[in-house]
C-alpha positions in Angstrom: 0.0 0.0 0.0 1.3 3.5 -0.9 0.5 5.3 2.3 -1.2 8.7 2.5 1.6 9.9 4.8 5.0 8.7 6.0 6.9 10.6 8.7 10.3 11.7 7.4 13.3 11.3 9.7 16.4 13.4 8.9 18.8 11.1 10.7 19.6 13.3 13.7 16.4 13.0 15.7 17.6 10.2 18.0 21.1 11.8 18.3 19.5 15.1 19.6 17.1 13.2 21.9 20.1 11.4 23.4 21.9 14.8 23.9 18.8 16.1 25.6 18.6 13.1 27.9 22.3 13.3 28.8 21.9 17.1 29.5 20.1 16.2 32.7 17.1 18.4 31.8 14.3 16.8 29.8 11.2 18.4 31.4 10.9 21.3 28.9 12.1 24.9 28.3 15.7 23.7 28.0 18.4 24.1 25.3 16.5 22.5 22.4 13.2 24.3 23.2 15.0 27.6 23.3 16.9 26.9 20.0 13.6 26.0 18.2 11.9 29.1 19.5 14.8 31.4 18.6 14.9 29.9 15.1 11.3 30.7 14.4 11.5 34.2 15.8 14.5 35.0 13.7 13.5 33.3 10.4 9.9 34.5 10.3 10.1 37.7 12.4 7.6 36.4 15.0 7.7 38.6 18.1 7.4 35.8 20.6 7.3 32.0 20.1 6.6 29.3 22.6 6.6 25.6 21.8 3.5 23.6 22.9 2.6 20.0 23.1 0.2 20.4 20.1 -1.5 23.0 17.9 -4.6 22.4 20.0 -2.8 23.5 23.1 -1.6 26.6 21.2 -5.1 27.5 20.2 -6.3 27.0 23.8 -3.6 29.4 24.9 -4.8 31.9 22.3 -8.4 31.6 23.6 -7.2 32.3 27.1 -5.0 35.3 26.0 -8.0 36.7 24.1 -10.0 36.6 27.3 -12.7 34.6 25.6 -15.5 33.7 28.1 -19.1 32.6 28.3 -21.4 34.5 26.0 -18.7 35.7 23.7 -18.8 34.9 20.0 -15.9 33.7 17.8 -16.1 33.6 14.0 -14.3 30.5 12.4 -14.8 28.6 9.1 -16.9 25.5 9.3 -14.5 23.6 7.1 -11.7 23.0 9.6 -10.4 20.6 12.2 -12.3 20.4 15.4 -9.5 21.9 17.5 -10.1 25.3 15.8 -13.6 25.4 17.4 -12.9 23.4 20.5 -10.4 25.8 21.9 -13.0 28.5 22.1 -16.0 26.3 23.1 -14.0 25.2 26.1 -13.9 28.9 27.2 -17.7 29.0 27.0 -17.9 30.9 23.7 -20.4 30.4 20.9 -18.8 29.6 17.6 -20.3 31.4 14.6 -19.4 29.4 11.6 -18.5 31.1 8.3 -18.7 29.5 4.9 -15.7 28.8 2.7 -14.9 30.6 -0.5 -16.3 29.0 -3.7 -12.8 28.0 -5.1 -10.9 27.4 -1.8 -11.7 25.9 1.6 -10.5 29.1 3.2 -13.0 31.4 5.0 -15.0 33.6 2.7 -13.9 37.1 3.8 -17.0 38.7 2.2 -19.2 36.8 4.7 -17.4 37.9 7.9 -18.8 41.3 8.5 -22.4 40.2 8.4 -21.6 37.7 11.2 -20.2 40.3 13.6 -22.4 41.3 16.6 -21.7 43.2 19.8 -20.7 39.8 21.3 -18.0 39.0 18.7 -14.5 38.9 20.2 -12.3 37.2 17.6 -11.9 36.0 14.0 -10.0 32.8 13.5 -8.9 32.4 9.8 -7.6 28.9 8.9 -4.9 28.8 6.2 -6.1 25.5 4.6 -3.3 23.5 2.9 -0.9 26.3 3.8 -2.6 28.7 1.3 -3.2 32.1 2.9 -6.5 33.6 3.7 -7.1 37.2 2.5 -5.4 38.6 5.5 -5.4 42.3 4.5 -9.2 42.3 4.4 -9.5 40.3 7.6 -7.2 42.6 9.5 -9.0 45.7 8.2 -12.4 44.3 9.5 -10.8 43.3 12.8 -9.3 46.7 13.3 -12.6 48.4 12.5 -14.5 46.4 15.0 -11.7 46.0 17.6 -11.5 42.3 17.3 -8.6 39.9 17.8 -7.3 37.9 14.9 -6.0 34.4 15.7 -4.4 32.6 12.7 -4.9 28.9 12.7 -1.7 28.2 10.8 -1.5 24.5 11.7 -0.7 23.6 8.0 1.1 26.8 7.1 4.7 26.6 8.2 7.0 28.4 5.8 4.1 29.9 3.8 3.7 33.6 3.0 1.0 36.2 2.2 2.3 39.2 0.1 5.8 38.5 1.4 4.7 38.2 5.1 5.1 34.8 6.8 1.7 33.3 7.8 1.4 33.5 11.5 3.1 36.9 11.7 0.0 38.9 10.6 -2.7 38.3 13.2 -2.4 39.2 16.8 -1.8 35.5 17.7 -1.2 32.3 15.7 -1.0 28.6 16.3 1.1 26.0 14.4 1.2 22.2 14.3 4.2 19.8 14.2 2.0 16.7 14.0 3.5 13.8 12.0 1.3 14.8 9.0 2.8 18.3 8.7 5.8 19.5 6.7 8.2 19.4 9.7 7.2 17.2 12.6 7.7 16.3 16.2 5.2 13.4 16.4 2.9 15.6 18.3 3.8 19.2 18.9 2.9 22.8 18.1 3.7 26.4 18.9 2.0 29.6 19.8 3.1 32.9 18.1 2.5 36.2 19.7 2.7 39.3 17.5 0.9 41.8 19.8 3.1 43.2 22.6 0.2 43.3 25.1 0.0 39.5 25.2 3.7 38.6 25.4 4.2 38.7 29.2 1.0 36.8 30.0 1.7 34.1 27.4 4.7 32.7 29.2 2.8 32.6 32.5 -0.1 30.7 31.0 2.4 28.3 29.3 4.0 27.6 32.7 0.8 26.5 34.6 -0.1 30.0 35.6 3.2 30.7 37.4 6.0 33.1 36.8 8.5 30.2 36.9 10.2 31.2 33.7 11.0 34.6 35.1 12.4 33.0 38.2 14.8 30.8 36.3 16.0 33.8 34.3 16.7 35.5 37.6 14.1 38.3 37.0 12.2 37.5 40.3 13.5 36.0 43.5 10.7 33.5 43.9 7.8 32.2 41.8 4.2 31.4 42.5 0.7 31.0 41.1 -0.2 34.3 39.4 -2.7 33.6 36.7 -4.7 30.8 35.0 -2.8 28.4 32.7 -1.9 24.8 32.2 1.0 22.5 31.4 1.3 23.6 27.7 5.1 23.3 27.2 6.5 20.1 25.7 9.4 18.0 27.0 12.9 18.5 25.7 12.6 15.1 23.9 10.0 16.6 21.6 12.0 19.8 21.1 15.1 17.8 20.3 13.3 15.8 17.6 11.9 19.0 16.2 15.3 20.7 16.0 16.5 17.9 13.7 13.6 18.7 11.4 14.2 22.5 11.6 17.8 22.0 10.5 16.4 20.5 7.3 13.4 22.7 6.6 14.7 24.1 3.4 15.5 20.7 2.0 12.2 19.3 3.1 10.3 22.2 1.5 12.2 22.0 -1.8 11.4 18.3 -2.1 7.7 18.7 -1.2 7.3 21.4 -3.8 8.9 19.2 -6.5 6.3 16.5 -5.7 3.5 19.0 -5.6 4.4 20.5 -9.0 4.8 17.1 -10.6 1.2 16.2 -9.5 -0.1 19.5 -10.8 1.6 19.1 -14.2 0.6 15.5 -14.8 -3.0 15.7 -13.5 -4.1 19.0 -15.1 -5.3 17.6 -18.5 -6.9 14.6 -16.8 -8.7 16.8 -14.3 -10.0 19.1 -17.0 -11.4 16.1 -18.9 -13.2 14.8 -15.8 -14.6 18.1 -14.5 -12.3 18.0 -11.5 -10.8 21.1 -9.9 -7.2 21.2 -8.8 -5.9 23.5 -6.0 -6.5 27.2 -6.9 -3.4 29.2 -5.9 -4.4 32.5 -4.3 -3.0 35.8 -5.6 -0.3 37.0 -3.3 -0.1 33.7 -1.4 2.8 31.3 -1.6 2.5 27.5 -1.7 4.2 25.5 1.0 3.3 22.2 -0.5 1.6 21.0 2.6 -0.9 18.9 0.7 -2.1 18.2 -2.8 -5.9 17.9 -3.1 -8.4 17.9 -5.9 -12.2 18.7 -5.8 -14.4 16.1 -7.5 -17.6 17.0 -9.3 -19.7 14.9 -6.9 -19.4 12.7 -3.8 -20.1 9.7 -6.0 -17.1 10.5 -8.2 -14.9 10.9 -5.1 -16.1 7.6 -3.7 -15.3 5.9 -7.0 -11.8 7.4 -7.0 -11.1 6.4 -3.4 -12.3 2.8 -4.0 -10.3 2.5 -7.2 -7.1 3.7 -5.7 -7.6 1.5 -2.6 -8.0 -1.5 -4.9 -4.7 -0.6 -6.4 -2.9 -0.2 -3.1 -3.0 3.6 -3.0 -4.3 5.4 0.2 -6.1 8.7 -0.7 -8.4 10.3 1.9 -11.2 12.8 2.1 -10.8 15.5 4.8 -13.0 17.5 7.2 -16.7 17.2 7.7 -18.3 20.6 8.2 -18.3 21.4 11.9 -21.7 23.2 11.7 -23.3 19.8 10.9 -21.4 17.8 13.5 -23.3 15.9 16.2 -21.9 18.0 18.9 -22.7 21.4 17.4 -25.6 21.0 15.0 -28.2 22.1 17.5 -26.1 25.1 18.5 -25.7 26.3 14.9 -28.0 29.1 13.7 -29.3 27.1 10.7 -27.5 28.9 7.9 -26.7 26.9 4.9 -22.9 26.8 4.3 -22.9 25.4 0.8 -19.2 25.8 -0.1 -18.1 24.2 3.2 -20.4 21.3 2.5 -19.1 21.1 -1.1 -15.6 20.5 0.2 -16.9 18.1 2.8 -18.4 16.0 0.0 -15.9 16.4 -2.8 -12.4 17.2 -1.6 -9.8 14.4 -2.0 -6.2 14.4 -0.7 -3.5 12.5 -2.4 -0.4 10.9 -0.8 2.2 13.6 0.0 5.4 13.1 2.0 9.1 13.8 1.6 10.1 10.2 0.6 7.4 9.9 -2.1 9.5 8.9 -5.1 8.7 10.1 -8.6 8.1 6.6 -9.9 5.5 6.2 -7.2 3.8 9.5 -8.1 3.8 8.2 -11.7 2.0 5.0 -10.5 -0.6 7.1 -8.6 -1.3 9.3 -11.6 -1.5 6.2 -13.9 -4.3 4.8 -11.7 -6.3 8.1 -11.9 -6.1 7.8 -15.6 -7.3 4.2 -15.4 -10.5 5.0 -13.6 
């Protein structure tokens, strides 16, 4: 079976994990954690970065920092992973789901303003497939209504919008290093803080509501419980693994882009003949080759493709089910039809995409599409 995903190991992960273990400090916020955080701050001009155990944790930190509470409303796209919504629901907020654009799963910016009420506190754009949302328009709306923008950049490492790294534009951002992402740590994530007013509190929330980090830097002579928070920071083992990936990020990105462009070139004519849409690149947005997907003309066509590929030992998958229709939230949703979100739920298909995917294997995958 050609897998949908295969985690790539650079060769130094276990070496760095051993170094972390031998250092005598593996509980977190050690040498490898700090190296990773400094790298991201320097490479992408993020004001403050803290590693987390997952992107879900990073989003939960964002919800706390934004002071989301019971009765507040948060606007997010329906076509996204559950963590995007869950982080705010746990704070007691009501999620207001927005539809996707017609040609991309990203949030339809033209629908946002009509969803804003006096209870709205935040907008959470999701950069699906590492393709940027229309951030200029989102930030303009947010500034006009005094709202916080939290970029869900789980899939968007090393992606850009009009020359700006994704995750550097909103007030806050969250990234993932899950094993399905471009660079990985098994599980893992990071929170990015671009607004000065949140920086000091972020570290406290990260350290279980204590000013422990300040104490270890010698900035206070004792530490205690000063705010809410949780155990959001990862162990040095996770950070050491991630550092080996970071050292190879340019090589990883270059290879993924080669695979992505090969798919696009070889499938374009076939897609046109079969009334199938390929990924629409967005003006001003870069492509970080996180995934290669296509949009079928119907759910029946997608099912046929999945079954045919499976019969020929190729694992392709569909993706999110619209959250507004989920068993947990359907009765809380206001009843609006979100036709584009539902379209991607029924028709989007993701193809195998990973660093070690060989060209001959991609040729085999493409051959089976043409044989349907």
